[in-house]
C-alpha positions, 0 to 999 in steps of 0.5 A, a space after each residue: 494533522 495536515 499537510 499542504 492544506 489537506 487534512 488526513 482526517 478528512 481523507 480517512 473518512 472518505 476511505 471509510 465511506 468507500 469501505 462501507 460500500 465495499 462491505 455492502 457488496 462483500 456481505 452478499 452475492 456479487 458480480 465478477 467481471 474480467 478486466 482487459 488484462 484478465 484480473 478480476 474486478 467486482 462491483 465493489 471496486 467501481 462503487 468504491 472508486 465513484 465514492 472516493 473520486 467524487 469526495 476527493 474532488 470536493 475536498 481538493 478540486 484542483 488535484 487530479 485523481 488517478 485511480 486504478 479504475 480510472 478510464 479517462 486519465 490523460 497521461 499528459 495532464 497527469 505528468 505535468 501535475 505536481 500533485 496527484 492522488 493515487 487511489 486504489 479503491 479495492 486493493 486485494 481484489 483476489 483476497 475479496 473474492 476469496 472472502 479472507 478479509 485481507 483487502 484495503 482502500 488505498 488513498 495516497 497524495 503525491 507531491 513532486 514524486 513523493 508520497 506525502 499523505 496516505 490512508 490504508 483502510 481495511 473494511 473488514 476489520 475496520 483498522 485504518 493506517 494513516 500518515 502525513 508528512 512530518 506528522 507520524 504514522 497512526 493506526 486506528 482500530 474501529 472507533 478507538 482513538 488513533 495510536 502512533 506506530 513505529 518500526 522495530 529494530 531488527 533482531 537477527 536471531 528472530 528474522 520476521 518477513 512478510 510475503 504476499 499471499 497471492 504473489 510470492 514466487 521463486 524470487 521471494 523464496 530465494 530472498 527468504 533462503 538468503 536471509 535464513 542463511 545469513 541470520 542462521 534462523 529461518 524467518 517467521 513468515 506472515 502471508 497476507 494480501 493488499 497493502 496491509 503487508 507494508 503496514 505490518 512492517 510500519 507497525 513493528 510486527 515484521 522486519 522486511 517485505 520483499 515485493 519481487 513481483 509487479 505492482 502499480 503506483 496506486 498499490 504502494 503510494 499510501 502505505 509507502 507514506 505510512 512506512 516513511 512516517 513510521 521510520 522505515 523505507 521503501 526502495 527498489 532493489 538498487 536502493 533508490 526510493 520509489 517515486 510516483 506519477 512517473 510515465 510508467 505507472 508500474 513499480 520496479 521490484 522493491 523492499 519495504 524495510 523496518 531497520 534501514 541499518 540492515 542491508 536487506 538488498 543483499 538478499 535480492 536476486 542478483 539479476 534484479 539488483 
C-alpha cells in the first residue's frame, strides 16, 4: 500500500515508535504542564512529537510537518505547500491524564487540502487504524495481520451514536434528541476519547459521530482519511467535506457519518447549519 510514494506501513511504524515513548511515561509518574491556552500537556506529548517529526523528516524530507506541539511553523510556508503532514503526537491528553487508555497518535498526510493517508494508533491497546487513498482502510490489533474495515448500513430501529467523553455539550444532546425523535428509538451511545471516535464509525460499530465543539486539523486529518477509505464521510454542518492546511487551523463543527444516504445534518442545531 502506498500513495504518492509514501508507504503507509512506514508511517504505522513511526506511530508505534511514538506509542512506546508515550507508554513509558504513562506507566509511571509524569509531569503535567499548562499550555498557554490552559490545556494540559505532558512530557509524553513532547517525546512523541520529537520521535514523529524526526522520523517523518527522514521518510519525507521535502514535506513540512505540522504538529500540535510545533513551535516554529511559518504559516506562509505552510500555506504555500501542496503536501503537509498533520500530526497530533498525543490526541486525548485528558484521557491520558485520567488513565483510561483512550488516547491516540494521529499522523495524517494532506495533499492540496485532502487527507490522503492516515494512521491512528492507540498505544494502550496496541490497536492501529490506517488508510491510504484508494487502498482501503485497515485495523491491526497488536502484531496480528491487518484486517480491512468498512462502515455499516444504517438500521433506523437501532441508531448508534458516538459522543466525546470530554466534550459532549448541549448541542450534541440536542442532536441525540432529534435523532431519537426521528428514529423512534433512543440511540445507543458510545462515549470515547480522541480520534478513536471517528474510527468506531469507520469500522462499522457506530452510525454517526457529531462533533459540535472545537477541534483542530491535526485532531481529524488521519481519522478522516480512515473514514473516507472505509466508505464514510466527514462533513461540516452544511455538508461540505472538511479540508486541511487552511489559514485557520481550527475545524468547523462536523459530523462523521457511516451511511451517507441518511440526512444526518438535519439533526444539527439550526444555528450551526
